[in-house]
BALO-34075 format. One line per field, with one value per residue (C-alpha): x negated, y negated, z negated; residue in three letters. Coordinates in pm, 1 decimal. Layout:
N
X = (X / ...) .
Y = (Y / ...) .
Z = (Z / ...) .
resn = (ALA / ...) .
***
This chain:
511
X = (-6900.1 / -6918.1 / -6742.5 / -6993.7 / -7280.8 / -7136.1 / -7082.0 / -7431.4 / -7587.8 / -7391.5 / -7495.2 / -7856.4 / -7891.4 / -8171.7 / -8363.0 / -8403.6 / -8767.0 / -8632.7 / -8470.8 / -8792.5 / -8865.6 / -8542.3 / -8610.4 / -8988.4 / -9101.3 / -9303.7 / -9649.6 / -9674.2 / -9867.8 / -10116.1 / -10305.8 / -10002.7 / -9874.3 / -10195.5 / -10233.1 / -9863.0 / -9891.2 / -10203.0 / -10009.3 / -9717.4 / -9935.7 / -10033.1 / -9691.6 / -9611.3 / -9964.7 / -9975.6 / -9616.3 / -9645.0 / -9996.6 / -9869.1 / -9618.8 / -9851.7 / -9985.6 / -9670.7 / -9571.2 / -9921.9 / -9945.4 / -9625.0 / -9753.7 / -10069.7 / -9861.6 / -9719.3 / -9374.5 / -9157.4 / -9020.9 / -9045.1 / -9145.8 / -8775.6 / -8753.9 / -9036.0 / -8799.3 / -8612.5 / -8926.6 / -9042.1 / -8707.4 / -8771.0 / -9095.7 / -8915.0 / -8637.4 / -8881.3 / -9019.5 / -8672.2 / -8555.4 / -8851.9 / -8790.0 / -8416.4 / -8468.3 / -8692.4 / -8616.3 / -8353.4 / -8572.8 / -8862.0 / -8637.2 / -8491.2 / -8832.7 / -8978.3 / -8694.8 / -8805.9 / -9186.5 / -9266.7 / -9338.4 / -9717.9 / -9756.1 / -9492.7 / -9662.4 / -10005.0 / -9874.6 / -9716.8 / -10037.2 / -10242.4 / -10005.6 / -10007.3 / -10387.2 / -10417.0 / -10143.8 / -10274.2 / -10615.2 / -10460.8 / -10239.0 / -10548.7 / -10642.1 / -10304.8 / -10309.6 / -9952.3 / -9603.1 / -9507.1 / -9799.2 / -9707.9 / -9349.7 / -9464.5 / -9708.2 / -9455.7 / -9211.6 / -9476.6 / -9543.9 / -9175.5 / -9181.3 / -9473.9 / -9352.0 / -9022.7 / -9132.4 / -9058.6 / -8763.5 / -8997.4 / -9213.5 / -8907.0 / -8817.3 / -9168.5 / -9175.3 / -8840.8 / -8965.1 / -9265.2 / -9060.8 / -8816.0 / -8524.6 / -8743.2 / -8980.2 / -8757.5 / -8698.7 / -9065.8 / -9190.9 / -8930.3 / -9021.4 / -9375.5 / -9264.7 / -9092.2 / -9390.1 / -9620.2 / -9401.4 / -9375.2 / -9741.0 / -9847.0 / -9627.2 / -9791.3 / -10142.7 / -10072.1 / -9942.5 / -10249.1 / -10482.2 / -10308.0 / -10310.1 / -10669.8 / -10847.5 / -10665.4 / -10891.5 / -11205.4 / -11438.9 / -11264.1 / -11190.0 / -11528.7 / -11771.9 / -12072.1 / -11981.5 / -11794.2 / -11867.3 / -12111.5 / -11886.3 / -11741.4 / -11505.9 / -11329.2 / -11331.5 / -11152.2 / -10927.6 / -10847.5 / -10607.3 / -10828.4 / -10994.9 / -10676.1 / -10555.9 / -10884.9 / -10847.6 / -10494.6 / -10611.2 / -10875.9 / -10595.7 / -10418.3 / -10739.7 / -10775.4 / -10415.3 / -10470.2 / -10779.3 / -10602.8 / -10305.1 / -10512.1 / -10755.9 / -10566.4 / -10190.1 / -10027.5 / -9699.3 / -9399.6 / -9125.3 / -9077.7 / -9003.0 / -8927.8 / -8832.1 / -8758.3 / -8392.9 / -8318.6 / -8104.5 / -7767.5 / -7917.7 / -8200.2 / -7950.4 / -7736.2 / -8037.3 / -8144.1 / -7800.8 / -7834.3 / -8154.7 / -7989.3 / -7678.4 / -7826.5 / -8163.1 / -8489.4 / -8846.6 / -9164.4 / -9101.2 / -8752.1 / -8764.3 / -8581.3 / -8384.7 / -8193.3 / -8345.7 / -8158.3 / -8250.2 / -7967.8 / -7884.5 / -7523.9 / -7319.4 / -7319.5 / -6945.7 / -6976.3 / -7263.4 / -7097.4 / -6835.5 / -6638.6 / -6868.0 / -7183.0 / -7046.3 / -6950.7 / -7298.2 / -7461.7 / -7249.9 / -7326.7 / -7694.2 / -7684.3 / -7518.9 / -7764.4 / -8053.6 / -7909.9 / -7902.6 / -8247.8 / -8402.4 / -8247.4 / -8416.2 / -8746.2 / -8794.6 / -8682.4 / -8920.4 / -9251.4 / -9080.3 / -8906.0 / -9234.9 / -9419.8 / -9144.6 / -9187.2 / -9012.7 / -8824.8 / -8654.5 / -8574.2 / -8892.9 / -9192.5 / -9472.4 / -9719.7 / -10023.9 / -10082.6 / -10319.0 / -10067.7 / -9793.4 / -10016.0 / -10091.8 / -9724.1 / -9647.1 / -9956.1 / -9929.2 / -9614.5 / -9832.2 / -9948.5 / -9591.5 / -9459.1 / -9688.1 / -9554.0 / -9194.6 / -9207.7 / -9407.4 / -9293.7 / -8976.3 / -8766.6 / -8806.4 / -8701.1 / -8401.2 / -8297.9 / -8309.8 / -8114.1 / -7856.0 / -7860.1 / -7947.6 / -7609.0 / -7631.0 / -7989.6 / -7865.7 / -7610.2 / -7865.8 / -8100.3 / -7823.3 / -7754.4 / -8122.4 / -8119.5 / -7812.6 / -7980.4 / -8296.4 / -8110.6 / -7904.9 / -8198.8 / -8477.6 / -8359.8 / -8335.2 / -8713.5 / -8749.3 / -8622.1 / -8928.6 / -9156.6 / -9008.1 / -9070.6 / -9431.4 / -9478.3 / -9359.8 / -9567.4 / -9876.3 / -9892.0 / -10023.9 / -10367.7 / -10398.9 / -10267.5 / -10005.0 / -9767.4 / -9497.3 / -9711.6 / -9793.8 / -9427.4 / -9324.9 / -9562.8 / -9437.0 / -9079.6 / -9183.2 / -9363.1 / -9071.8 / -8836.6 / -9074.2 / -9092.0 / -8712.4 / -8721.3 / -8956.5 / -8762.6 / -8441.5 / -8615.5 / -8762.8 / -8434.0 / -8208.7 / -8415.8 / -8542.6 / -8189.6 / -8034.4 / -8307.6 / -8228.2 / -7855.9 / -7900.1 / -8131.9 / -7885.8 / -7614.1 / -7823.5 / -7656.3 / -7979.2 / -8342.5 / -8255.5 / -8030.9 / -8273.8 / -8441.3 / -8105.8 / -7976.1 / -8287.3 / -8324.8 / -7957.6 / -8005.4 / -8317.8 / -8131.6 / -7866.6 / -8133.8 / -8324.3 / -8011.6 / -7962.0 / -8325.9 / -8255.6 / -7977.6 / -8071.0 / -8391.1 / -8215.0 / -7921.6 / -8131.8 / -8379.8 / -8107.1 / -7903.8 / -8212.5 / -8306.4 / -7947.8 / -7914.0 / -8231.8 / -8164.5 / -7828.8 / -7766.2 / -7480.2 / -7371.4 / -7422.1 / -7378.0 / -7439.4 / -7781.5 / -8106.5 / -7923.0 / -7687.6 / -7884.3 / -7975.8 / -7615.7 / -7490.1 / -7729.8 / -7608.0 / -7246.6 / -7321.8 / -7497.6 / -7193.9 / -6977.4 / -7216.0 / -7214.9 / -6835.7 / -6820.0 / -7070.4 / -6809.6 / -6605.9 / -6897.0 / -6854.5 / -7115.5 / -7156.6 / -7427.6 / -7649.2 / -7653.1 / -7845.2 / -7592.0 / -7833.5 / -7915.6 / -7553.8 / -7477.7 / -7207.3 / -7031.4 / -6759.8 / -6988.4 / -7173.1 / -6848.9 / -6720.6 / -7043.6 / -7036.4 / -6677.3 / -6783.3) .
Y = (7651.6 / 7950.1 / 8159.6 / 8061.5 / 8141.4 / 8485.0 / 8554.0 / 8436.5 / 8658.5 / 8962.2 / 8900.0 / 8845.4 / 9165.6 / 9293.5 / 8970.1 / 9059.8 / 8946.4 / 8596.8 / 8696.4 / 8701.9 / 8347.7 / 8229.5 / 8387.7 / 8341.3 / 8054.9 / 7787.7 / 7740.5 / 7432.5 / 7149.9 / 7099.1 / 6822.6 / 6601.9 / 6751.9 / 6724.8 / 6345.6 / 6301.6 / 6506.0 / 6310.0 / 5986.7 / 6126.7 / 6222.1 / 5861.0 / 5750.4 / 6020.5 / 6025.2 / 5648.3 / 5638.5 / 5912.9 / 5872.9 / 5619.2 / 5863.4 / 6027.5 / 5698.6 / 5489.9 / 5514.9 / 5416.0 / 5133.6 / 4970.8 / 5006.0 / 4822.3 / 4543.3 / 4486.4 / 4383.0 / 4652.0 / 4576.6 / 4944.5 / 5274.8 / 5347.6 / 5049.6 / 5165.3 / 5359.3 / 5034.4 / 4862.5 / 5170.9 / 5177.1 / 4819.0 / 4929.1 / 5206.0 / 4966.4 / 4716.3 / 4983.7 / 5090.0 / 4731.5 / 4665.5 / 4987.9 / 4923.5 / 4574.6 / 4693.3 / 5055.3 / 5011.0 / 4747.2 / 4995.3 / 5257.0 / 5027.8 / 4870.9 / 5217.2 / 5286.8 / 4980.8 / 4971.5 / 5332.2 / 5536.5 / 5502.0 / 5122.3 / 5120.6 / 5404.4 / 5243.3 / 4906.7 / 5074.3 / 5257.9 / 4937.1 / 4784.3 / 5087.5 / 5092.6 / 4728.8 / 4737.2 / 5057.2 / 4900.1 / 4584.7 / 4782.5 / 4921.5 / 4567.2 / 4479.5 / 4347.2 / 4223.4 / 4360.5 / 4083.2 / 4167.8 / 4536.1 / 4454.3 / 4250.0 / 4516.7 / 4798.0 / 4590.9 / 4551.7 / 4925.9 / 4987.9 / 4752.3 / 4931.1 / 5278.3 / 5231.9 / 5424.9 / 5774.3 / 5794.6 / 5705.6 / 6005.7 / 6232.3 / 6095.4 / 6156.2 / 6511.5 / 6588.3 / 6455.7 / 6689.3 / 6996.1 / 7213.2 / 7427.6 / 7737.2 / 7581.2 / 7302.1 / 7433.5 / 7515.5 / 7181.4 / 6969.1 / 7152.1 / 7015.5 / 6662.4 / 6757.0 / 6983.1 / 6684.5 / 6477.1 / 6738.6 / 6836.6 / 6471.7 / 6400.1 / 6680.8 / 6578.4 / 6214.7 / 6304.9 / 6520.2 / 6239.5 / 5992.5 / 6227.4 / 6341.3 / 6022.4 / 5745.1 / 5556.4 / 5740.5 / 5551.8 / 5716.1 / 6056.4 / 6100.8 / 5885.0 / 6070.5 / 5968.2 / 5640.7 / 5521.1 / 5253.0 / 5120.5 / 4796.4 / 4781.5 / 5100.0 / 4988.6 / 4664.1 / 4822.5 / 5170.8 / 5255.0 / 5151.2 / 5486.6 / 5683.7 / 5393.4 / 5394.9 / 5768.3 / 5714.2 / 5440.1 / 5680.0 / 5915.8 / 5622.9 / 5530.8 / 5887.5 / 5889.0 / 5555.0 / 5685.2 / 6006.8 / 5813.8 / 5554.5 / 5790.7 / 6120.4 / 6060.7 / 6001.9 / 5822.3 / 6059.4 / 5826.3 / 5801.7 / 5434.1 / 5434.1 / 5785.9 / 5846.0 / 5892.3 / 6241.9 / 6282.8 / 6456.7 / 6761.0 / 6776.5 / 6740.7 / 7020.4 / 7247.5 / 7189.1 / 7262.6 / 7644.2 / 7609.4 / 7368.6 / 7581.3 / 7925.8 / 7890.9 / 7704.8 / 7731.1 / 7578.5 / 7277.9 / 7218.3 / 6921.1 / 6927.8 / 6614.3 / 6531.9 / 6255.5 / 5926.9 / 5574.1 / 5385.6 / 5416.6 / 5485.5 / 5225.9 / 5230.3 / 5298.4 / 5604.5 / 5742.7 / 5703.6 / 5973.4 / 6106.9 / 6411.2 / 6199.4 / 5970.2 / 6270.5 / 6420.6 / 6082.7 / 6027.2 / 6369.3 / 6307.3 / 5971.2 / 6114.1 / 6403.0 / 6158.5 / 5953.3 / 6258.5 / 6376.7 / 6034.7 / 6011.0 / 6339.8 / 6269.4 / 5921.1 / 6029.4 / 6324.7 / 6136.8 / 5920.1 / 6222.1 / 6412.8 / 6126.7 / 6048.0 / 6169.5 / 6507.5 / 6355.4 / 6127.5 / 6410.7 / 6424.6 / 6654.5 / 6436.8 / 6511.9 / 6296.9 / 6155.2 / 6436.1 / 6705.6 / 6522.9 / 6507.6 / 6879.8 / 6970.4 / 6773.6 / 6878.1 / 7255.5 / 7247.5 / 7167.4 / 7527.9 / 7656.1 / 7409.7 / 7524.1 / 7879.3 / 7763.7 / 7514.8 / 7711.4 / 8067.1 / 8092.6 / 7806.1 / 7870.1 / 8232.3 / 8139.0 / 7864.5 / 8097.9 / 8362.4 / 8155.1 / 7811.1 / 7466.9 / 7414.0 / 7730.5 / 7646.7 / 7303.0 / 7458.4 / 7695.6 / 7405.5 / 7218.6 / 7522.7 / 7535.7 / 7162.5 / 7194.8 / 7471.2 / 7262.7 / 6952.1 / 7145.5 / 7341.1 / 7080.1 / 6872.3 / 7183.4 / 7216.3 / 6920.6 / 7148.2 / 7368.7 / 7063.0 / 6928.4 / 7261.3 / 7258.9 / 6905.0 / 6988.5 / 7308.3 / 7152.6 / 7457.4 / 7255.4 / 7243.2 / 7618.4 / 7716.0 / 7934.4 / 8164.0 / 7898.1 / 7640.5 / 7880.1 / 7976.6 / 7611.6 / 7566.5 / 7885.3 / 7758.4 / 7410.9 / 7540.4 / 7772.8 / 7475.5 / 7265.6 / 7550.1 / 7554.1 / 7178.7 / 7192.8 / 7484.8 / 7283.2 / 6979.4 / 7177.2 / 7343.8 / 7040.4 / 6768.4 / 6984.6 / 7103.7 / 6758.3 / 6631.3 / 6912.0 / 6846.3 / 6476.1 / 6560.0 / 6817.1 / 6551.5 / 6307.0 / 6283.6 / 6195.5 / 6096.0 / 5728.0 / 5757.1 / 5945.6 / 5638.8 / 5492.8 / 5819.2 / 5884.0 / 5523.3 / 5510.3 / 5824.6 / 5674.3 / 5348.0 / 5529.3 / 5710.1 / 5386.6 / 5217.0 / 5505.8 / 5472.7 / 5112.8 / 5194.9 / 5543.7 / 5444.2 / 5149.4 / 5362.1 / 5655.9 / 5432.2 / 5228.3 / 5533.4 / 5713.7 / 5417.8 / 5392.2 / 5764.8 / 5793.9 / 5470.5 / 5588.5 / 5898.1 / 6032.3 / 6395.9 / 6621.0 / 6554.9 / 6182.1 / 6233.7 / 6283.7 / 6537.8 / 6275.4 / 6160.0 / 6517.0 / 6637.0 / 6336.1 / 6428.6 / 6789.5 / 6670.8 / 6461.0 / 6757.3 / 6975.5 / 6720.8 / 6724.7 / 7105.5 / 7108.1 / 6849.3 / 7044.0 / 7315.1 / 7065.0 / 7024.3 / 7255.1 / 7502.8 / 7299.4 / 7096.1 / 7404.0 / 7355.1 / 7087.8 / 6852.7 / 6681.3 / 7016.3 / 7071.6 / 6999.9 / 6765.7 / 6988.7 / 6741.8 / 6501.7 / 6788.0 / 6957.8 / 6640.1 / 6603.4 / 6965.4 / 6929.6 / 6648.0) .
Z = (7192.6 / 6958.6 / 7221.9 / 7488.5 / 7256.0 / 7186.8 / 7553.7 / 7632.9 / 7367.0 / 7495.9 / 7853.7 / 7750.3 / 7551.3 / 7775.8 / 7698.1 / 7333.0 / 7324.5 / 7266.1 / 6936.0 / 6727.5 / 6845.8 / 6685.9 / 6347.3 / 6329.8 / 6105.7 / 6279.3 / 6123.9 / 5905.7 / 6081.3 / 5800.9 / 5982.7 / 5929.8 / 5605.8 / 5399.9 / 5444.8 / 5369.3 / 5050.1 / 4950.9 / 4990.2 / 4791.9 / 4495.5 / 4427.4 / 4303.2 / 4042.0 / 3901.8 / 3848.9 / 3729.0 / 3466.8 / 3331.9 / 3076.3 / 2920.9 / 2666.7 / 2530.0 / 2579.3 / 2212.9 / 2101.3 / 2356.5 / 2233.3 / 1877.8 / 1983.6 / 2140.3 / 1789.6 / 1908.9 / 1745.5 / 1399.1 / 1303.0 / 1467.7 / 1517.6 / 1758.3 / 1987.2 / 2214.8 / 2290.1 / 2420.4 / 2609.4 / 2790.0 / 2904.9 / 3070.9 / 3257.3 / 3356.7 / 3506.1 / 3738.6 / 3851.5 / 3907.2 / 4136.7 / 4327.2 / 4362.0 / 4504.5 / 4789.6 / 4866.0 / 5138.6 / 5301.6 / 5315.2 / 5475.5 / 5739.2 / 5808.7 / 5870.1 / 6116.6 / 6315.7 / 6295.3 / 6204.7 / 5893.3 / 5886.1 / 5836.5 / 5561.2 / 5374.6 / 5399.2 / 5273.9 / 4971.6 / 4882.9 / 4897.5 / 4642.9 / 4412.5 / 4417.7 / 4312.4 / 4047.6 / 3889.7 / 3827.6 / 3683.9 / 3445.4 / 3274.8 / 3170.2 / 3018.4 / 2661.5 / 2628.6 / 2668.1 / 2914.2 / 3143.0 / 3127.1 / 3230.7 / 3531.1 / 3649.3 / 3612.7 / 3818.3 / 4088.6 / 4079.1 / 4148.3 / 4446.4 / 4612.0 / 4512.0 / 4694.4 / 5003.6 / 4872.8 / 5111.4 / 5399.8 / 5312.7 / 5319.5 / 5662.2 / 5792.0 / 5657.1 / 5818.6 / 6152.2 / 6164.8 / 6063.3 / 6253.4 / 6142.9 / 6085.2 / 5830.6 / 5701.1 / 5348.6 / 5293.1 / 5424.4 / 5248.0 / 4926.9 / 4953.3 / 4861.5 / 4534.3 / 4469.9 / 4513.7 / 4284.4 / 4010.7 / 4031.9 / 4037.7 / 3736.6 / 3542.3 / 3646.8 / 3566.2 / 3221.4 / 3161.5 / 3266.8 / 3037.0 / 2739.8 / 2770.3 / 2878.6 / 2692.5 / 2448.2 / 2569.4 / 2334.8 / 2040.9 / 2194.4 / 2364.0 / 2165.4 / 2303.7 / 2659.5 / 2626.3 / 2274.3 / 2395.6 / 2674.5 / 2542.0 / 2838.4 / 2729.7 / 2365.5 / 2448.3 / 2714.6 / 2574.1 / 2856.8 / 3146.6 / 3219.5 / 3298.7 / 3514.6 / 3707.3 / 3761.7 / 3890.9 / 4125.0 / 4261.4 / 4367.3 / 4533.9 / 4716.4 / 4844.4 / 4964.9 / 5136.6 / 5316.9 / 5419.0 / 5553.8 / 5735.2 / 5907.6 / 5943.8 / 5941.1 / 6278.9 / 6335.4 / 6327.6 / 6448.0 / 6825.0 / 6861.9 / 7236.7 / 7345.8 / 7708.9 / 7795.2 / 7929.3 / 8236.2 / 8215.4 / 8386.3 / 8126.7 / 7844.0 / 7983.5 / 8032.3 / 7671.5 / 7527.6 / 7504.4 / 7302.0 / 7055.5 / 7026.4 / 7010.3 / 6842.5 / 6830.3 / 6930.1 / 6793.9 / 7017.3 / 6875.7 / 6633.6 / 6303.5 / 6380.1 / 6691.3 / 6900.6 / 6889.4 / 6985.1 / 6811.7 / 6440.3 / 6347.9 / 6162.6 / 5784.4 / 5778.9 / 5999.8 / 5792.4 / 5453.3 / 5502.0 / 5202.2 / 5189.0 / 5196.0 / 4925.2 / 4710.9 / 4736.3 / 4672.5 / 4361.1 / 4214.5 / 4290.8 / 4112.2 / 3799.5 / 3796.0 / 3823.6 / 3537.2 / 3308.0 / 3415.4 / 3359.0 / 3013.6 / 2919.8 / 3095.3 / 2952.6 / 2607.3 / 2579.6 / 2516.8 / 2252.9 / 2100.1 / 2096.0 / 1921.4 / 1668.3 / 1310.8 / 1254.2 / 961.3 / 1215.3 / 1455.3 / 1665.8 / 1696.2 / 1556.5 / 1836.8 / 1914.4 / 2267.9 / 2365.9 / 2265.2 / 2455.4 / 2762.8 / 2735.4 / 2698.1 / 3014.0 / 3207.7 / 3166.0 / 3379.5 / 3681.8 / 3687.8 / 3702.2 / 3956.1 / 4238.5 / 4228.9 / 4187.7 / 4472.3 / 4729.6 / 4662.0 / 4456.3 / 4589.5 / 4965.9 / 4913.9 / 4705.6 / 4946.9 / 5246.7 / 5057.6 / 4871.7 / 5037.6 / 4902.3 / 4736.8 / 4528.6 / 4425.9 / 4325.3 / 4091.7 / 3940.8 / 3872.9 / 3692.7 / 3474.3 / 3372.4 / 3293.8 / 3071.0 / 2870.6 / 2830.7 / 2709.7 / 2455.5 / 2308.7 / 2295.1 / 1992.3 / 1774.1 / 1799.7 / 1561.3 / 1282.4 / 1331.9 / 1346.9 / 1021.6 / 851.4 / 972.5 / 844.1 / 493.3 / 477.1 / 643.6 / 874.4 / 1168.8 / 1009.1 / 969.6 / 1314.7 / 1149.6 / 1331.6 / 1288.4 / 1467.2 / 1750.8 / 1770.0 / 1802.1 / 2095.2 / 2262.2 / 2236.3 / 2352.6 / 2660.0 / 2739.5 / 2730.7 / 2942.4 / 3195.5 / 3201.0 / 3257.1 / 3553.1 / 3703.7 / 3690.3 / 3839.2 / 4128.4 / 4217.0 / 4172.9 / 4339.0 / 4625.8 / 4697.4 / 4692.7 / 4925.7 / 5169.0 / 5145.2 / 5220.9 / 5512.5 / 5643.8 / 5661.0 / 5867.1 / 6210.0 / 6391.7 / 6355.0 / 6374.8 / 6068.3 / 5849.2 / 5700.0 / 5597.4 / 5451.0 / 5244.3 / 5132.5 / 5030.7 / 4825.0 / 4669.5 / 4604.2 / 4402.6 / 4204.0 / 4144.5 / 4010.0 / 3770.0 / 3664.1 / 3563.6 / 3319.8 / 3201.7 / 3011.5 / 2846.6 / 2736.4 / 2619.8 / 2435.0 / 2265.4 / 2168.9 / 2038.8 / 1816.9 / 1693.7 / 1624.7 / 1416.5 / 1222.1 / 1090.6 / 882.2 / 1090.7 / 1112.4 / 1413.0 / 1705.5 / 1645.7 / 1491.6 / 1686.7 / 1906.9 / 2049.1 / 2357.2 / 2452.0 / 2423.9 / 2621.3 / 2901.8 / 2890.1 / 2912.8 / 3222.8 / 3385.0 / 3312.3 / 3496.7 / 3792.9 / 3799.0 / 3798.3 / 4077.1 / 4287.8 / 4342.3 / 4546.8 / 4790.8 / 5093.7 / 5209.6 / 5528.7 / 5353.0 / 5389.1 / 5766.6 / 5946.6 / 6107.5 / 6345.8 / 6504.8 / 6607.3 / 6976.7 / 7100.0 / 7358.5 / 7459.4 / 7644.0 / 7815.6 / 7915.6 / 8078.0 / 8269.5 / 8385.8 / 8500.1 / 8727.6) .
resn = (UNK / UNK / UNK / UNK / UNK / UNK / UNK / UNK / UNK / UNK / UNK / UNK / UNK / UNK / UNK / UNK / UNK / UNK / UNK / UNK / UNK / UNK / UNK / UNK / UNK / UNK / UNK / UNK / UNK / UNK / UNK / UNK / UNK / UNK / UNK / UNK / UNK / UNK / UNK / UNK / UNK / UNK / UNK / UNK / UNK / UNK / UNK / UNK / UNK / UNK / UNK / UNK / UNK / UNK / UNK / UNK / UNK / UNK / UNK / UNK / UNK / UNK / UNK / UNK / UNK / UNK / UNK / UNK / UNK / UNK / UNK / UNK / UNK / UNK / UNK / UNK / UNK / UNK / UNK / UNK / UNK / UNK / UNK / UNK / UNK / UNK / UNK / UNK / UNK / UNK / UNK / UNK / UNK / UNK / UNK / UNK / UNK / UNK / UNK / UNK / UNK / UNK / UNK / UNK / UNK / UNK / UNK / UNK / UNK / UNK / UNK / UNK / UNK / UNK / UNK / UNK / UNK / UNK / UNK / UNK / UNK / UNK / UNK / UNK / UNK / UNK / UNK / UNK / UNK / UNK / UNK / UNK / UNK / UNK / UNK / UNK / UNK / UNK / UNK / UNK / UNK / UNK / UNK / UNK / UNK / UNK / UNK / UNK / UNK / UNK / UNK / UNK / UNK / UNK / UNK / UNK / UNK / UNK / UNK / UNK / UNK / UNK / UNK / UNK / UNK / UNK / UNK / UNK / UNK / UNK / UNK / UNK / UNK / UNK / UNK / UNK / UNK / UNK / UNK / UNK / UNK / UNK / UNK / UNK / UNK / UNK / UNK / UNK / UNK / UNK / UNK / UNK / UNK / UNK / UNK / UNK / UNK / UNK / UNK / UNK / UNK / UNK / UNK / UNK / UNK / UNK / UNK / UNK / UNK / UNK / UNK / UNK / UNK / UNK / UNK / UNK / UNK / UNK / UNK / UNK / UNK / UNK / UNK / UNK / UNK / UNK / UNK / UNK / UNK / UNK / UNK / UNK / UNK / UNK / UNK / UNK / UNK / UNK / UNK / UNK / UNK / UNK / UNK / UNK / UNK / UNK / UNK / UNK / UNK / UNK / UNK / UNK / UNK / UNK / UNK / UNK / UNK / UNK / UNK / UNK / UNK / UNK / UNK / UNK / UNK / UNK / UNK / UNK / UNK / UNK / UNK / UNK / UNK / UNK / UNK / UNK / UNK / UNK / UNK / UNK / UNK / UNK / UNK / UNK / UNK / UNK / UNK / UNK / UNK / UNK / UNK / UNK / UNK / UNK / UNK / UNK / UNK / UNK / UNK / UNK / UNK / UNK / UNK / UNK / UNK / UNK / UNK / UNK / UNK / UNK / UNK / UNK / UNK / UNK / UNK / UNK / UNK / UNK / UNK / UNK / UNK / UNK / UNK / UNK / UNK / UNK / UNK / UNK / UNK / UNK / UNK / UNK / UNK / UNK / UNK / UNK / UNK / UNK / UNK / UNK / UNK / UNK / UNK / UNK / UNK / UNK / UNK / UNK / UNK / UNK / UNK / UNK / UNK / UNK / UNK / UNK / UNK / UNK / UNK / UNK / UNK / UNK / UNK / UNK / UNK / UNK / UNK / UNK / UNK / UNK / UNK / UNK / UNK / UNK / UNK / UNK / UNK / UNK / UNK / UNK / UNK / UNK / UNK / UNK / UNK / UNK / UNK / UNK / UNK / UNK / UNK / UNK / UNK / UNK / UNK / UNK / UNK / UNK / UNK / UNK / UNK / UNK / UNK / UNK / UNK / UNK / UNK / UNK / UNK / UNK / UNK / UNK / UNK / UNK / UNK / UNK / UNK / UNK / UNK / UNK / UNK / UNK / UNK / UNK / UNK / UNK / UNK / UNK / UNK / UNK / UNK / UNK / UNK / UNK / UNK / UNK / UNK / UNK / UNK / UNK / UNK / UNK / UNK / UNK / UNK / UNK / UNK / UNK / UNK / UNK / UNK / UNK / UNK / UNK / UNK / UNK / UNK / UNK / UNK / UNK / UNK / UNK / UNK / UNK / UNK / UNK / UNK / UNK / UNK / UNK / UNK / UNK / UNK / UNK / UNK / UNK / UNK / UNK / UNK / UNK / UNK / UNK / UNK / UNK / UNK / UNK / UNK / UNK / UNK / UNK / UNK / UNK / UNK / UNK / UNK / UNK / UNK / UNK / UNK / UNK / UNK / UNK / UNK / UNK / UNK / UNK / UNK / UNK / UNK / UNK / UNK) .
***
């Protein structure tokens, strides 16, 4: 097939006007993309808005024996979300393959909207667990969004369009954290505006939840009124002559009419999809997710913990600011930096670079508690000393490193999984299987990180078994993933579904 392509390109040298069509990037169909991004924002905002006040909320529940046990109970909240997501995620993916992406996405948003409002009224740990579990059930359609985005893209704008979903996730996570940090307990933080509202006095966490539900309502409206179905449920079967006439386009290039994913009416079997390469990539993705979740779920607890116990001693508003400022950086990284790097180096190389950034972040972050402990003993936080400013400069540099690693790693692994999808009909299964593995890791990672953090700060053990232990364990797992990534071939940089099947066409042409 390569030989025929070469011969064809040599014979068609006078028809060079077609060359720019192959390399020109197709304009992004914003009429479809904007509603999809709006729907995507609902999940990360409502998921992450509790992070800044999580420590304080568990204190208010009065179930922890000591502040050193709070991380254990916070890990249970994160686990409940992941358990709900794990139980339903493959079902969402397969259901979307049968009835379409749009109805599945709308159903999930209706659930997120309702649960987010109810979470603001929670007054007990048991109720919080149940509602976080329900949030996970309705937030299990992230893989469906990836499938829909892939179906409205083509091979010229694939990296830029697929980057929009991680951008939405990262930006939504930062916005959600900012909302939770700034607007929790509004009657106390903004007495001039909310001091007379008894509702916000009795339910101090209701306002940020209402703001998160507003985002979900906007995404629901955008999806219901503006988003069109992307899955072709009953495509017409092309004749052999039409298939043969379309082969040169698929083999030699693409146009604006060329879809990202090959058309297929019948999904492949699970056994044929789970090839050794796919399993290898899925496993490295799962381990990476495990390490990332350990760091991400530990950070708000680490930031709120007393510096004498190895934390930073920040209040909920400061935690929200430290998480929210990243939203400014992520837009530039996701829309400008990553697409350029991916086109130049490939998704696999970007994946490795992201892992290297994550390792550096995990190793360096716990050392910042030494600076925080010094500030606590010298009371420098009150005078805005150079040490205090320096701590925040280092903290924001590390958080920028964190978001850079997240953008590069997660966007790259999403592209690699999409590239290995044999056809459009298999995309829902591939993405939901990837999401299933990540959801399973999100069940165990918070429990392990929370338990190990409580254990490490309760016992006076030497380095590295002190407050550095969980961070260094995460860095070790990321080093293993980075090492394993070098056994993944560069073929994951190419889109498998766009490759022609010349054998069947050759047999037909011989007849």
